[in-house]
C-alpha positions as CSV (number, residue, x, y, z in Angstrom):
1,M,60.8,38.2,103.1
2,P,62.6,35.6,105.1
3,P,60.8,34.1,107.8
4,T,61.2,35.7,111.3
5,R,61.9,33.0,113.7
6,R,60.2,33.2,116.9
7,S,60.3,29.8,118.6
8,T,61.0,26.1,117.6
9,N,58.2,24.0,116.0
10,S,58.6,20.7,117.8
11,N,55.6,18.6,118.4
12,P,53.9,19.4,121.9
13,T,55.5,17.6,124.6
14,P,53.2,15.2,126.8
15,K,53.4,18.0,129.5
16,A,52.0,20.4,127.2
17,R,49.0,17.8,126.0
18,R,48.3,17.0,129.8
19,A,48.1,20.6,130.8
20,L,45.3,21.4,128.1
21,S,41.7,20.6,129.4
22,R,38.6,21.7,127.9
23,T,38.5,25.0,129.8
24,T,42.1,25.4,128.9
25,V,41.5,25.2,125.3
26,Q,38.6,27.9,125.6
27,E,40.6,30.1,127.8
28,R,43.6,30.0,125.4
29,F,41.4,30.7,122.4
30,E,39.9,33.7,124.1
31,E,43.2,35.0,125.2
32,I,44.4,34.9,121.7
33,V,41.2,36.6,120.5
34,S,41.7,39.4,123.0
35,N,45.4,39.9,122.4
36,I,44.7,40.1,118.4
37,G,41.8,42.6,119.2
38,K,44.4,45.2,120.5
39,V,45.5,45.5,116.9
40,I,42.6,44.5,114.9
41,K,39.7,46.8,115.8
42,G,36.0,46.0,115.4
43,K,36.7,42.7,113.8
44,D,36.1,40.0,116.4
45,E,34.2,37.8,114.1
46,M,36.9,37.6,111.6
47,I,39.6,37.0,114.1
48,R,37.5,34.3,115.5
49,L,37.1,32.7,112.1
50,A,40.7,33.0,111.3
51,L,41.7,31.2,114.6
52,T,39.1,28.6,113.9
53,A,40.6,27.7,110.8
54,L,43.9,27.6,112.5
55,A,43.0,25.3,115.1
56,A,41.2,23.0,112.3
57,D,44.8,23.4,110.7
58,G,43.4,25.0,107.6
59,H,44.0,28.0,105.4
60,I,42.4,31.2,104.6
61,V,41.8,33.3,101.5
62,F,40.8,36.9,102.0
63,E,39.1,38.5,98.8
64,D,39.0,42.1,100.0
65,M,39.9,45.7,99.4
66,P,43.5,46.8,100.0
67,G,44.3,48.4,103.6
68,T,41.6,46.6,105.5
69,G,44.0,44.7,107.9
70,K,44.7,41.5,106.1
71,T,48.6,41.8,106.6
72,M,48.1,42.9,110.3
73,L,45.9,40.2,111.1
74,A,48.6,37.6,110.0
75,R,51.2,39.3,111.9
76,A,49.0,39.6,115.0
77,I,48.5,35.8,114.7
78,A,52.0,34.9,114.5
79,Q,53.0,37.2,117.6
80,S,50.2,36.0,119.6
81,I,51.3,32.5,119.4
82,D,55.0,33.2,119.4
83,A,55.5,32.0,115.8
84,S,57.6,32.6,112.9
85,V,56.0,34.7,110.0
86,S,57.0,35.4,106.6
87,R,55.4,37.4,103.8
88,I,55.6,37.3,99.8
89,Q,54.1,40.3,97.5
90,C,53.1,38.2,94.4
91,T,53.8,39.6,91.0
92,P,53.9,38.0,87.5
93,D,57.8,37.8,87.6
94,L,57.7,35.6,90.7
95,L,59.3,32.2,90.5
96,P,58.2,28.9,92.2
97,T,61.6,28.9,93.8
98,D,61.0,32.3,95.4
99,V,58.4,30.4,97.4
100,T,59.9,27.2,98.1
101,G,63.4,27.9,98.1
102,S,66.4,26.7,96.0
103,S,69.9,25.2,96.1
104,V,72.8,27.6,96.0
105,L,76.5,26.9,95.7
106,D,78.6,27.0,98.9
107,R,81.7,28.6,98.0
108,H,83.5,27.2,100.7
109,T,82.6,23.5,100.3
110,G,81.8,23.6,96.4
111,D,78.5,21.8,97.2
112,F,74.9,22.9,96.5
113,V,73.1,23.8,99.8
114,F,69.4,24.2,100.0
115,R,68.3,27.6,101.1
116,E,64.8,27.5,102.5
117,G,62.1,30.0,101.0
118,P,59.5,32.2,102.8
119,V,57.1,29.1,102.9
120,F,59.2,27.9,105.6
121,A,57.2,29.5,108.5
122,N,54.4,29.0,110.7
123,V,52.3,31.7,109.3
124,F,52.8,32.4,105.7
125,L,51.0,35.5,104.3
126,V,50.8,35.5,100.4
127,D,49.6,38.9,99.3
128,E,47.7,39.2,96.0
129,V,48.1,35.7,95.2
130,N,46.4,35.9,91.9
131,R,48.8,38.1,90.6
132,A,51.5,35.4,90.4
133,T,51.6,33.1,87.4
134,P,49.6,29.6,87.7
135,K,53.2,27.9,87.8
136,T,54.0,29.9,91.0
137,Q,50.5,29.3,92.3
138,S,50.9,25.8,91.8
139,A,54.1,25.7,94.1
140,L,51.7,26.3,97.0
141,L,49.6,23.3,96.4
142,E,51.9,20.7,98.0
143,A,52.7,22.9,101.0
144,M,49.2,23.6,101.8
145,A,47.9,20.2,101.2
146,E,50.9,18.1,102.6
147,R,52.7,20.3,104.7
148,R,56.1,19.6,102.7
149,V,58.2,21.0,100.0
150,S,59.7,18.8,97.3
151,F,62.8,20.1,95.5
152,D,65.6,18.5,93.4
153,G,64.2,15.0,94.6
154,V,64.2,15.7,98.4
155,T,61.1,16.3,100.3
156,R,61.5,18.7,103.5
157,P,58.7,19.0,106.0
158,L,57.2,22.5,106.9
159,P,57.3,23.8,110.4
160,Q,54.3,22.9,112.4
161,P,52.0,24.5,112.7
162,F,51.6,25.7,109.0
163,F,49.1,28.3,108.3
164,V,48.7,30.0,104.9
165,L,46.8,33.3,104.8
166,A,46.3,34.3,101.0
167,T,44.9,37.6,99.8
168,M,43.1,38.8,96.6
169,N,42.0,42.2,95.6
170,P,38.5,42.3,93.9
171,I,39.6,45.3,91.8
172,E,42.5,46.0,89.3
173,L,42.1,42.5,88.0
174,A,44.1,43.3,84.7
175,G,47.2,41.2,84.6
176,T,45.8,38.8,87.3
177,F,45.5,34.9,87.0
178,A,42.3,33.7,88.8
179,L,43.0,30.6,91.0
180,P,41.5,27.4,89.7
181,E,39.0,25.7,91.6
182,A,41.5,22.9,92.6
183,Q,43.4,25.4,94.5
184,L,40.5,27.3,95.8
185,D,39.4,23.8,97.2
186,R,42.8,23.9,99.5
187,F,41.4,26.7,101.4
188,L,39.3,26.0,104.6
189,F,37.5,29.5,104.3
190,R,37.1,32.5,102.0
191,L,36.5,35.4,104.1
192,T,36.1,39.3,103.7
193,M,37.5,41.6,106.3
194,G,35.5,44.6,105.1
195,Y,36.2,48.3,106.3
196,P,35.8,48.9,110.0
197,D,33.1,51.0,111.5
198,L,33.6,54.5,112.4
199,K,34.2,53.8,116.1
200,A,36.7,51.0,115.4
201,E,38.4,53.1,112.8
202,R,38.6,55.9,115.3
203,E,40.3,53.4,117.8
204,V,42.8,52.6,115.3
205,L,43.9,56.3,114.9
206,D,44.4,56.0,118.8
207,T,46.3,53.0,118.8
208,S,48.5,53.3,115.8
209,G,48.6,57.0,114.9
210,K,51.9,57.6,115.9
211,R,53.5,54.0,116.1
212,E,51.9,50.6,115.0
213,A,50.4,48.8,118.0
214,I,51.5,45.5,116.6
215,A,55.1,46.6,117.5
216,D,54.4,46.1,121.2
217,L,52.2,43.0,120.8
218,G,53.4,40.0,123.0
219,A,52.8,36.4,122.9
220,V,49.9,35.0,124.9
221,T,50.6,31.2,123.9
222,S,53.1,29.1,122.5
223,T,53.2,27.1,119.0
224,D,53.4,24.0,121.2
225,E,50.6,24.8,123.2
226,L,48.7,25.8,119.8
227,L,49.6,22.3,118.3
228,A,48.0,20.7,121.3
229,M,44.8,22.9,120.8
230,I,44.6,21.4,117.3
231,E,45.1,17.9,118.6
232,W,42.5,18.4,121.2
233,A,40.4,19.9,118.4
234,N,40.7,16.6,116.3
235,D,39.4,14.8,119.4
236,V,36.0,16.4,119.5
237,S,33.4,14.0,119.2
238,V,30.7,14.3,116.1
239,D,27.5,12.6,116.6
240,D,26.5,10.3,113.6
241,S,23.4,12.5,112.8
242,V,25.7,15.4,112.6
243,K,27.8,13.7,110.2
244,D,24.9,12.7,108.1
245,Y,23.8,16.4,108.2
246,I,27.2,17.4,106.9
247,V,27.0,14.9,104.1
248,N,23.5,15.7,103.0
249,L,24.1,19.4,103.2
250,V,27.2,19.0,100.8
251,A,25.5,16.4,98.6
252,A,22.7,19.0,98.3
253,T,25.0,21.2,96.4
254,R,25.6,18.8,93.7
255,T,22.2,18.6,92.6
256,D,21.0,22.2,93.0
257,P,20.0,23.4,89.4
258,A,21.5,26.9,90.2
259,L,25.2,25.3,90.8
260,A,27.4,24.1,87.8
261,M,29.8,22.7,90.1
262,G,28.9,21.1,93.7
263,A,31.1,20.7,96.7
264,S,33.6,17.8,96.9
265,T,34.3,15.4,99.8
266,R,37.1,17.5,100.7
267,A,34.6,20.2,101.5
268,S,32.7,17.6,103.9
269,L,35.9,17.0,105.8
270,A,36.7,20.9,106.0
271,L,33.3,21.3,107.5
272,L,33.8,18.7,109.8
273,R,37.1,19.8,111.0
274,A,36.2,23.5,111.1
275,S,32.9,22.5,113.2
276,R,35.1,20.6,115.4
277,A,37.4,23.4,116.1
278,A,34.6,25.7,116.7
279,A,33.2,23.6,119.3
280,A,36.5,23.3,120.8
281,S,37.1,27.1,121.0
282,Q,33.9,27.1,123.1
283,G,35.1,24.5,125.6
284,R,32.7,22.0,124.3
285,D,33.8,18.4,123.3
286,D,31.1,17.5,120.9
287,V,29.6,19.2,117.7
288,V,26.1,20.5,117.5
289,P,24.2,21.4,114.3
290,D,24.6,24.9,114.7
291,D,28.4,24.6,114.7
292,V,27.7,23.1,111.1
293,R,25.2,25.9,109.9
294,A,27.5,28.9,111.2
295,L,30.6,27.7,109.3
296,A,28.9,26.1,106.3
297,P,28.6,29.7,104.1
298,H,32.5,30.2,104.7
299,V,33.4,26.8,104.0
300,L,31.2,26.2,100.9
301,G,31.0,29.7,99.3
302,H,34.5,29.4,97.3
303,R,33.9,26.0,96.1
304,L,30.6,26.3,94.1
305,V,30.1,27.6,90.6
306,L,26.9,29.1,89.3
307,T,25.5,28.1,85.9
308,A,25.2,30.6,83.3
309,D,21.7,30.8,83.7
310,A,21.8,31.5,87.5
311,V,24.3,34.3,86.7
312,L,21.9,36.0,84.4
313,R,19.3,35.6,87.1
314,D,21.5,37.7,89.4
315,E,21.7,34.7,91.7
316,T,24.6,34.7,94.1
317,V,26.3,31.5,95.8
318,D,25.4,33.0,99.0
319,A,21.8,33.0,98.3
320,V,22.3,29.4,97.2
321,V,24.0,28.2,100.5
322,D,21.4,30.0,102.5
323,R,18.6,28.0,100.5
324,L,20.3,25.1,100.9
325,L,20.6,25.4,104.8
326,S,16.9,26.1,105.0
327,R,16.2,23.0,102.7
328,V,18.3,20.3,104.3
329,K,16.9,19.2,107.6
330,A,19.2,19.5,110.6
331,P,18.9,16.9,113.4
332,V,17.2,18.0,116.6
333,G,17.8,16.7,120.1
334,S,20.5,14.2,119.0
335,L,23.2,15.7,121.4
336,R,23.1,16.8,125.1
337,A,23.2,20.4,125.5
338,A,26.5,22.5,125.3
339,P,27.9,23.1,128.8
340,K,27.6,26.4,130.5
341,T,31.4,27.9,130.8
342,R,32.7,31.0,131.5
343,A,32.5,32.1,127.7
344,T,29.0,31.2,126.6
345,A,28.4,34.1,124.0
346,A,28.7,33.0,120.6
347,P,31.9,33.2,118.7
348,F,30.1,34.0,115.4
349,P,27.3,36.4,116.4
350,A,24.0,36.2,114.9
351,E,22.6,38.8,112.7
352,D,19.8,39.8,115.3
353,G,22.1,39.2,118.2
354,A,20.3,36.2,119.2
355,V,21.9,32.9,120.1
356,H,20.4,29.4,119.1
357,A,19.3,27.2,121.9
358,T,20.9,24.1,120.5
359,A,24.4,25.6,120.4
360,T,26.4,28.5,121.2
361,P,27.1,29.9,117.7
362,A,24.4,31.2,115.7
363,H,24.1,31.7,111.9
364,V,26.9,33.8,110.5
365,P,26.2,36.1,107.4
366,A,28.1,34.5,104.4
367,S,31.1,36.5,102.9
368,S,30.0,39.1,100.6
369,A,31.9,37.6,97.8
370,S,30.5,35.1,95.5
371,R,31.4,33.1,92.8
């Protein structure tokens, strides 16, 4: 599927940068969430997590059942930010050049001209990525990590922003190729959409029963403004005590007896970037410990591997992460209180509906998928 071009991908103009204040970033985030919510019903938490990954300049892999709205979410994100979007359906015969593009002969000039593949889009949906061969999967590595594609000795930059949303089905695993840890590590989050509740599914029938609601979904911001939001999130301050907390939490995964492989330094950086984006989405210019606690299950879950003994004891990665969160001491009173702004509700609601006093987001249940 060739990319659907919707806007230019230039860097944000100085005017766009000046226009974004702390309140503006928060308001734009809420507007995007609300806009996507017109199409994706009953999944505000997943929408916020996906947008947090986008604001952190990261990527997402969804491990979920077919028909739960993963493709629709990618389309809704792209249309909400007026971005280009493309999609590929992975199969065992998919070639790397089907992703990156290749050189074709121009009959008029007799020269070979590079034709861009579907990866040259702002939002790139990779359906059933584990059905592609390892050679094709590896074609995504450079694109995801470095935002560029090298072909025939020439390196070509990808459009900015660049967001990969990959999906994997937990069933029908015959003929699939599990993603290696090195590639899973490139994803900021691993999430599970899950089925909607009865009320949300009924709303889907009302909005998309005759015609898909996404066909009428308009943009509420631009890619230029989104790039400015990413830049703003990158400047969110992080106290040394919170950085120490991130380092200690990740280091604890490397010594836990239930884990054969702990998280890498890339996990520490991912947790830092995601926490900054979460703080920015709430109109805060500093990270608090509860930002880290809320996002740790989604950042760490797919980066950890259980030992054989732990698997025999029916332990899960989710349970290990919860144990580490309770064991590693979080800093208390090291940061000023979060400002009271228009949207003080937690973007990631707590299981009991409560909100921690130290930060807006409360603990989020980890993805049900575990390794």
